[in-house]
C-alpha positions in Angstrom: 98.2 291.0 69.7 96.2 288.1 68.9 98.6 286.5 70.6 98.0 288.9 73.7 94.1 288.9 73.4 94.5 284.6 73.2 96.6 285.1 76.4 94.2 287.1 78.3 90.9 284.6 77.4 92.5 281.5 78.3 93.8 283.5 82.0 90.0 284.4 82.3 89.2 281.2 81.7 91.2 279.7 84.5 90.9 282.2 87.0 86.8 281.3 86.5 87.4 278.2 87.1 89.5 278.6 90.2 87.7 281.3 91.7 84.7 279.2 91.2 86.6 276.1 92.9 87.5 277.9 95.7 84.9 279.7 96.5 82.2 276.8 96.5 84.9 273.9 97.7 83.5 272.2 101.0 80.0 272.7 100.2 79.5 269.8 98.9 77.3 267.4 100.6 79.6 264.4 101.7 78.8 261.0 100.6 76.3 262.5 97.6 75.7 259.2 95.3 74.3 260.1 91.9 72.9 256.7 90.1 71.6 258.0 86.8 73.5 258.9 84.1 73.3 260.4 80.7 75.4 262.7 77.8 73.5 266.1 77.7 75.2 266.9 74.1 75.8 264.5 71.5 79.6 265.6 71.5 79.7 264.3 75.1 80.8 268.2 76.3 78.1 268.0 79.0 77.4 264.9 81.2 74.7 264.4 83.7 74.1 263.0 86.9 71.2 263.1 89.4 69.2 261.3 92.4 65.7 261.8 93.9 65.2 262.3 96.9 61.2 261.1 97.7 61.5 262.7 101.5 62.8 265.8 100.5 61.0 265.7 97.3 63.5 266.9 95.3 66.6 266.0 92.5 69.8 266.2 93.3 72.1 267.1 89.7 76.1 267.2 89.0 76.9 268.1 85.8 79.9 267.7 84.7 81.7 270.5 82.0 84.8 268.9 80.2 85.6 272.5 78.6 84.3 275.4 80.5 84.0 279.0 78.7 81.7 281.2 80.1 79.1 279.8 81.5 76.4 277.4 81.4 72.6 277.3 80.8 70.3 274.6 82.2 67.2 273.5 82.8 63.6 271.8 81.6 60.4 273.2 79.8 57.7 271.2 78.0 59.0 270.1 75.4 62.8 270.6 75.1 62.0 274.7 73.8 64.4 277.7 75.1 61.3 279.6 75.1 59.4 279.8 78.3 61.8 277.4 79.9 63.3 277.1 83.6 67.0 277.7 83.8 69.5 277.7 85.8 72.3 279.6 84.7 75.9 279.7 85.8 77.6 282.9 83.9 80.8 285.5 84.3 80.7 288.8 83.0 84.5 288.9 82.7 85.1 290.1 86.7 82.7 288.0 88.7 81.0 284.5 88.6 77.4 283.7 89.5 75.0 281.4 89.8 71.4 282.0 89.6 67.9 280.5 88.8 66.3 282.1 85.8 63.5 281.8 83.3 62.8 282.6 79.7 60.3 284.6 78.0 58.1 283.3 74.8 60.6 285.3 73.1 63.2 283.2 74.7 64.8 286.5 76.8 66.2 285.2 79.8 65.2 287.2 83.3 66.3 286.1 86.7 63.8 284.6 88.8 62.4 286.5 92.2 62.4 283.1 93.8 65.8 281.4 93.4 64.8 277.8 93.4 67.7 276.0 91.8 70.5 275.5 95.1 73.7 275.6 94.6 75.5 273.2 96.8 79.1 272.9 95.3 81.8 272.2 93.1 84.4 270.4 92.3 87.3 270.5 89.9 88.5 267.0 88.2 90.9 266.3 85.4 88.0 265.3 83.5 86.8 269.1 84.0 84.0 270.5 86.7 81.8 269.1 88.6 78.4 271.8 89.4 76.1 270.6 92.0 72.7 271.9 92.7 69.4 271.3 94.2 66.1 271.5 92.7 62.4 270.6 94.5 60.1 268.4 93.0 57.3 272.0 92.9 58.3 275.1 94.3 54.4 277.0 93.6 56.8 279.3 91.3 54.5 280.1 88.5 57.8 280.3 86.8 59.1 277.3 87.7 59.1 273.6 86.3 56.6 271.1 87.6 59.2 267.9 88.3 56.6 265.1 87.7 56.4 261.2 86.7 57.0 260.4 83.5 59.2 262.3 80.8 61.1 265.3 81.5 63.0 267.7 78.6 66.0 269.1 79.4 67.8 271.9 77.5 71.4 272.8 77.9 73.4 275.9 76.3 77.1 277.1 76.3 78.0 280.4 76.9 81.2 281.4 74.3 81.3 284.5 75.8 81.3 286.8 78.7 78.1 288.6 79.6 77.2 291.7 81.8 73.5 290.2 82.4 71.1 288.2 81.6 69.5 289.8 79.4 72.7 290.3 77.1 72.3 286.1 76.9 71.3 285.2 73.4 70.0 281.7 73.3 69.9 281.3 69.6 73.6 282.0 68.6 75.3 279.3 71.7 75.7 275.3 71.2 72.7 274.2 72.8 70.0 271.0 72.4 67.8 268.9 74.4 67.7 265.5 76.1 65.0 263.2 77.1 64.7 261.4 80.9 63.1 260.2 83.4 63.9 262.2 86.3 61.9 260.6 88.9 62.8 256.8 89.2 61.2 254.8 91.3 62.6 254.0 94.6 62.5 249.8 94.8 65.1 247.7 95.8 66.6 245.9 93.4 66.5 241.9 93.6 69.6 239.8 93.6 69.9 237.8 90.9 69.9 233.5 91.2 73.2 232.0 91.4 73.0 230.5 87.9 72.2 233.2 86.2 73.6 233.0 82.5 74.6 235.7 79.9 73.6 236.5 76.3 74.5 239.6 74.6 72.3 240.5 71.5 74.1 243.2 70.0 74.8 244.9 66.3 77.5 243.2 64.1 80.2 246.2 64.3 77.7 248.3 61.9 78.7 252.0 60.3 76.0 254.5 61.8 75.1 256.1 58.8 75.2 259.6 58.8 71.9 260.8 59.3 70.0 262.2 61.6 67.6 259.3 62.8 68.3 255.7 62.4 66.8 252.9 62.9 68.8 249.6 62.7 67.7 246.1 62.5 69.3 242.7 63.4 68.0 239.2 63.2 69.2 236.9 66.3 69.1 233.4 66.6 68.5 231.4 70.0 70.5 227.7 70.1 68.7 224.8 68.6 66.8 222.9 71.4 66.8 226.0 73.9 64.8 225.2 76.5 62.1 227.2 78.6 64.2 230.2 80.7 63.2 233.0 82.9 64.9 237.1 81.9 65.2 238.2 85.6 67.0 241.0 84.3 68.7 242.9 81.3 71.0 246.0 80.8 72.3 248.1 77.7 75.7 247.4 75.8 76.8 250.9 74.4 79.9 250.9 72.4 82.4 253.9 74.0 82.2 256.3 72.6 78.8 256.4 70.9 76.8 256.8 74.3 75.2 260.3 72.8 74.3 258.4 69.5 72.6 255.2 70.5 68.6 256.5 71.9 66.8 253.8 72.1 67.1 249.8 71.6 64.4 246.9 71.7 64.6 243.3 71.5 61.2 241.4 70.3 60.7 237.9 70.0 59.3 236.7 66.6 55.8 234.6 66.6 56.4 230.7 66.6 54.1 230.4 63.5 56.8 230.6 61.2 59.5 227.9 61.1 62.4 230.5 59.9 63.0 234.0 59.9 65.5 235.4 57.1 68.8 236.4 58.4 68.6 240.3 58.6 71.1 243.4 59.6 70.6 247.0 58.0 67.8 249.2 58.1 64.5 248.9 59.3 63.0 250.9 56.9 64.7 249.4 53.9 62.3 248.2 50.7 64.2 245.3 50.9 63.2 244.2 54.6 61.7 240.6 54.7 58.1 240.9 55.1 58.4 238.1 58.1 60.4 240.7 60.6 57.0 242.7 60.3 55.7 239.4 62.3 58.8 240.0 65.2 56.5 242.0 67.5 56.4 240.4 71.5 58.8 242.9 73.3 61.5 240.8 75.2 63.7 243.9 76.3 63.4 248.0 75.9 65.9 250.5 76.8 66.0 254.1 76.5 68.8 256.8 76.6 69.7 257.8 81.0 67.5 254.1 81.4 69.2 251.5 84.0 69.5 247.7 84.4 65.6 246.4 84.3 65.2 244.3 86.8 62.2 242.0 87.1 60.3 241.3 90.2 61.9 238.2 92.4 58.6 236.7 92.1 58.3 236.1 88.4 60.2 236.1 85.4 59.5 236.6 81.1 59.7 233.3 79.9 61.3 232.8 76.5 62.8 229.6 74.6 61.1 226.0 74.8 58.9 224.4 72.2 56.4 226.9 71.9 58.2 229.9 71.5 60.2 230.9 68.4 64.0 231.1 68.5 64.1 234.2 66.2 64.4 237.5 68.2 64.9 241.2 66.5 67.0 243.9 67.8 65.7 247.1 67.0 68.3 250.0 67.7 67.9 254.1 67.2 71.1 256.3 67.0 70.4 259.6 66.9 73.1 261.4 65.0 72.1 265.3 64.5 76.0 266.5 64.1 76.0 263.5 61.2 78.9 262.2 62.2 80.4 259.5 59.9 82.4 256.5 60.0 81.2 255.3 63.8 81.2 251.7 64.0 78.4 250.3 66.6 78.2 246.8 68.1 75.3 248.0 70.6 72.8 246.0 72.2 71.2 244.8 75.1 72.7 242.2 77.5 69.7 239.5 78.8 70.1 237.3 82.3 68.3 234.6 82.3 67.9 231.3 84.5 66.6 227.2 84.0 65.2 227.5 87.5 62.1 229.4 86.3 60.4 231.3 89.1 56.8 230.9 90.4 55.3 233.3 87.5 55.5 234.0 84.1 55.2 237.5 83.7 52.9 238.6 80.9 52.9 241.6 78.9 49.2 243.4 77.8 48.3 246.1 75.1 45.9 248.2 76.9 44.2 251.1 74.8 43.1 252.1 71.3 43.1 249.3 68.6 45.5 249.8 65.8 42.2 251.2 63.4 41.2 254.2 61.3 38.1 254.5 62.9 39.9 256.7 65.7 40.9 259.9 63.9 42.4 263.0 65.1 41.6 266.7 62.9 44.3 268.9 61.7 45.0 271.6 63.2 44.4 270.4 67.0 46.5 271.3 70.1 44.7 268.8 72.2 42.4 266.1 70.9 41.9 263.2 73.3 40.8 259.6 72.4 40.3 257.0 75.2 40.7 252.8 75.0 38.8 250.7 77.2 39.8 247.7 79.1 36.0 247.0 80.2 35.0 245.0 83.4 33.2 242.7 81.0 36.4 241.5 79.7 38.4 241.2 82.8 35.9 239.5 84.6 36.4 237.0 82.2 40.0 236.3 81.7 41.6 237.6 84.7 41.8 235.1 87.7 40.0 235.5 90.4 43.2 236.8 92.5 43.7 239.1 89.8 47.0 240.5 88.4 50.1 242.4 89.5 51.2 245.2 87.1 54.6 246.0 87.8 55.7 248.0 84.8 54.6 250.1 81.5 55.2 251.4 78.2 53.2 253.6 76.8 53.1 254.4 73.4 51.8 257.2 70.8 53.2 258.1 67.1 54.6 261.2 66.5 51.5 263.7 67.4 51.0 262.6 71.3 51.8 264.5 73.8 49.5 263.3 77.4 49.7 258.8 77.7 47.9 257.8 81.1 46.3 255.0 82.1 43.8 254.5 85.2 42.1 251.9 87.0 38.4 251.9 87.9 36.0 249.6 89.9 32.5 249.8 90.5 32.5 252.8 88.4 35.0 254.8 90.7 38.8 255.7 89.8 41.3 253.9 92.2 44.5 254.7 90.7 47.3 255.7 88.3 48.9 252.8 86.8 51.3 254.7 84.4 50.9 258.4 83.4 53.0 260.5 81.3 52.0 264.7 80.8 54.9 265.3 79.2 55.3 262.0 76.5 57.6 261.9 73.9 57.5 259.7 70.8 61.3 260.1 70.7 61.5 258.5 74.3 59.9 255.3 74.8 61.0 252.5 77.9 59.4 250.0 80.2 59.4 251.8 83.1 58.8 249.8 86.2 55.9 251.1 88.6 57.0 253.1 92.4 54.2 249.5 93.7 52.4 246.8 92.0 48.9 247.5 90.5 46.5 244.8 91.5 44.2 244.4 89.0 40.7 242.4 89.6 38.1 240.7 87.7 35.6 243.6 87.0 38.1 246.2 87.4 38.1 248.3 84.0 41.6 250.0 82.6 40.8 253.6 80.6 44.1 254.5 78.8 43.7 258.0 77.7 46.3 260.0 75.2 46.1 263.4 73.8 47.4 264.7 70.5 48.4 267.8 69.0 48.0 268.0 64.9 48.7 272.0 64.8 51.2 271.5 62.0 49.1 269.1 59.7 46.8 270.1 57.2 45.3 266.4 56.7 43.7 264.2 59.0 45.5 261.7 61.1 43.9 258.4 61.1 45.1 255.2 63.6 47.4 253.1 62.4 50.4 251.3 61.7 52.7 254.0 59.9 54.4 256.4 61.8 52.0 259.4 60.5 49.2 257.6 61.6 48.4 257.4 65.5 48.8 254.5 68.8 47.5 254.9 71.9 49.0 251.6 73.4 49.7 251.0 77.0 51.9 247.5 77.3 51.7 246.5 80.6 54.1 243.9 82.3 52.6 241.7 84.7 51.9 238.6 86.8 50.9 235.7 86.4 50.7 235.7 83.1 47.2 234.8 81.8 45.7 234.2 78.4 44.6 237.9 77.9 47.3 239.5 75.2 45.0 242.3 74.3 42.4 244.0 75.7 41.0 247.5 73.8 38.7 249.1 72.2 37.4 251.1 69.3 34.1 253.5 68.8 31.5 251.4 66.9 31.6 251.8 63.0 28.0 251.9 62.6 28.0 255.2 64.7 31.2 256.4 62.5 29.0 255.9 59.5 26.4 257.9 60.7 28.7 260.5 61.6 29.8 261.2 57.8 25.9 261.1 57.0 25.2 263.9 59.7 28.5 265.8 58.0 27.1 265.5 54.9 23.4 266.6 55.9 24.5 269.6 58.0 27.5 270.8 55.7 25.9 270.3 52.2 29.7 268.6 51.5 30.2 266.3 49.5 31.3 263.6 51.6 31.0 260.5 50.3 29.8 257.7 52.5 29.7 254.9 49.9 30.4 251.3 51.4 33.2 251.0 48.8 35.2 254.3 50.5 37.5 253.5 52.6 37.4 255.0 56.4 40.9 257.1 55.5 38.8 258.6 52.2 36.3 259.3 54.2 37.9 261.6 56.9 39.8 263.2 54.2 36.9 264.2 52.5 35.8 266.4 55.4 35.9 270.2 56.1 37.1 270.6 59.3 35.5 273.5 60.5 34.4 273.8 64.2 31.0 272.1 63.6 32.6 268.7 62.0 35.5 269.0 65.0 33.0 269.2 67.9 29.9 266.4 66.4 33.3 263.9 66.1 34.6 265.0 69.8 31.2 264.3 70.8 31.0 260.9 68.6 34.2 259.4 71.1 32.6 260.8 74.0 29.3 259.1 74.0 28.9 256.4 70.9 29.4 252.7 72.1 32.7 251.0 71.4 33.8 248.2 69.9 36.0 245.7 72.4 38.8 243.7 71.7 39.4 241.1 74.4 41.9 239.2 72.8 44.0 236.0 73.5 47.4 235.8 72.5 46.4 233.9 69.5 43.9 237.1 68.2 40.7 235.0 68.6 38.5 237.0 71.6 37.0 235.7 74.2 33.7 234.2 73.8 31.0 236.9 74.4 29.6 239.6 72.5 31.6 242.5 72.2 29.9 244.6 69.5 28.2 247.8 70.5 29.1 247.9 74.2 28.2 251.0 76.7 31.3 253.1 77.6 32.3 252.6 81.2 30.2 254.7 83.7 32.8 256.8 85.5 31.0 258.0 89.0 34.2 259.4 90.9 37.7 260.7 89.5 41.0 261.0 91.5 41.4 264.0 92.9 44.5 266.1 91.3 48.0 265.6 93.8 48.4 269.0 95.5 51.9 270.3 95.1 54.3 271.0 97.9 55.4 274.3 98.5 59.2 275.1 100.2 59.7 278.0 102.0 60.7 281.0 100.6 64.1 281.2 99.0 66.4 284.0 98.3 65.6 286.4 95.2 69.2 287.6 94.1 71.5 285.1 92.3 74.7 283.4 95.0 77.7 285.8 93.8 81.8 285.1 94.0 83.4 287.6 95.5 86.5 288.2 93.3 88.1 290.4 95.7 88.0 288.5 98.6 89.4 285.5 97.0 92.3 287.6 95.2 93.2 289.1 99.3 93.1 285.8 100.6 
């Protein structure tokens, strides 16, 4: 009996595959090219490739299903939840196969969408599995659909283990499922040619064993050759150990400060108590890669300088491993390959920090769904620090810690917002990468760069203050630009004197024992506040009107000359309009069936 059931099972799966392939073969667009690829699940059962058509305002998806059973769920949601998700579903009811556009409600129950916006293009069977091809417009104007925007997209997936008679019979809580983060809308820019004399250098972990824990940050110190002259990095790309593609989440190379003649050799956990303190001074970003990202090219007119007498010879590689299945004994030698040249390009590229200073005076109360903090690079600073011809921003890396949900930097000129430098409305601290901008952003003396971060602290019962700790918060945009200037950091924080007035006000109106003694630290004062509606609203108002302390710093961490305390907030008289989504024509309201009887007659 068991043998007969097993035989029927595998026969059904085989028939499902054959029917699907035969019914859809020939519908695949010829010459379809998928330049971007990422594994969806840690076991590598599902692999996603995609391409972006800006003329069509659409994304073309290709999913390789290595071991198809009775179907697949694939879709998008705000932060990777399976509730309130937008889904493409492939399923089999034991007799017929279907592909359709669906959505899930707040309880995770699936429903067929009345507007079918995932368009099935075809399928192709190969030795490695089944390739499923489909298309989705960026915007569908369907309230049940996800709006595909610039920035991070949380992709979700699930595998159907058994036949289902309807979408409502699918129980997402019992299936093999997960999420993957990618930047779907890659910029459509021309890749510059590499110089003929380009050399390569690989900075990789030395055959380490990946710890059998879900999250690991591994640090490794590498050293440049003695008397290594100044070079320009013109490109870099990931080097991933075969078989570990689903485990290596993101990697960064930092250059250490030239302040120290030597940095201790280190090859261990980044959060180890044995980590030498000097590794904390290796913060200058040379390269950053995250899962799904391709090679990073500098524009042909600029390169990132490293080496030379005024540069440290020590580099710190940091690799984030995401190992939710707790694999044991996996060896890894992943890292980043740098492409560099001795023929220096016209401009040295620079990296500038925008946003908020790492200080506890900027705080987020507990239990907040959307709390906003803003950091300013003021006109006064850019007027003094930038050259007359300005600078050109070509890439950006947004950064917060665990409470960050949205980040945006806007360029303002004469009080009018000009353009968005970079924005991520679905930002995740677990997916940080340097992203090329779709076009260069020109910043001139007198311009303002305003960075706004939105936080969520619903799961916290204590205040979150600004700082370096993972449970503290940051609001930063590392912009990559040329030509390099002395301006390394252009950030702000609320004036400490006004914050002191806030603590006094809270104490007076709430009749609470909120200590404002000079010897008590700012975090302690915040921690003693009872977070009622009044205290929250006053703090929000404080951040919206109080003067700021501006940090207009050189690379030596010394401020440019001038008065930077108690500066007024920039006045914005005209804001940018929200982009209006383009709505495609109406779509069929039913899923795509595969007629089994017609196939059998053939």
